[in-house]
C-alpha positions, 0 to 999 in steps of 0.5 A: 617874576620868579626865575622859574615862572619866567623860564616856563613862560619863555619856553611856552612862548617859544613852543607856541611860536615854533609849533602852533603859530605857523598852523594858525598862519595857514588860515590867517597869514598875519596872525601873531603870537598875541592872538594865541597868548593874550597880552598881559594886564596892568597891575591896576587891572589885576588889583581890581580883580583881586578886590572883586574876588575878595582875596589876594592872588598867589604871587606867581599867578599875579605875576603871570597875569602881567605877562599874559592874560589867558590864551586862545589855545591851551592844551587839553581845554577849550580856553585858558580864561582871561581875567574877565572871563575867569571872574565871570565863571567864578562869580557864576559858581558863587551864585549857583552855590548861593542858590543851592537849597541844600547848601554844601553840608558839613565841610570835609577836608582831605589832604589840605583841600576842601571837599565841597562843591565850591568855595569862596576862595576858588578862582576859575583858571580854565573851562573844559567846555562841560562844566568842569575845569581847574581852579586856583585855591587862594585860601586853603584849609590847614594842610593846604598850599596857598595857590594850589590848583584843584580839579573842579567837576560840577557833578561831584564834590571830589576835589583832588589837588593836581598841582601845588602851585600855578607855576607847577601847573604851567610846567606840567602844561609845557611838558605835555606840549613838548611831549606832543599831547595837545588839542587844537581848538576847532574854531581857531584852527580848522582840522583841514589846515593841519599837516598830516603829521600833526597830532590828531585830536584825542579825548584821552587824558594825558596819562592815558595818551602817554601810556599808549605812546611807543617806547 
């Protein structure tokens, strides 16, 4: 594991332990960090997933899976998918694509990203609950970056690159948590367990929320 990846995970673990675990423990006193950040996987399990996927995972994503297999709480999304759930989501998108009568049409590449509905080299990272989320690009076209993180919206083929790597995505997630922008999953933490000064739920994206904060 690279120093940058180890650092960001250590800080994420510390933030969740300090700020979020006590909230969960109000309803479940015996809760541990492992119920928020799921334990890592074996190299064999990760290798089996790569075999099903058909492409090797980027090195930082693979190392991350050995430390944590997704999360039950993740800012700005319903779930940071486990490896198994991510494969099911990825497989579902592949099946939907295969069944699309019109296919995808001509491939268009913008800034190193295929502007298509779905690509065989994309791996689901998380779900926003509405058919969208972020995907990891394991086989970018010319001009792309292996492991770049893209925005996926099932209603369009507009695929902006949000982060150049999985590590960069984690670093941005940490920055948002430390800034105070996050959403507590309703099923995990009922709102009546939250303290009065706990950040309230917001549907604003991070940029909108940040612009509204007092200077």
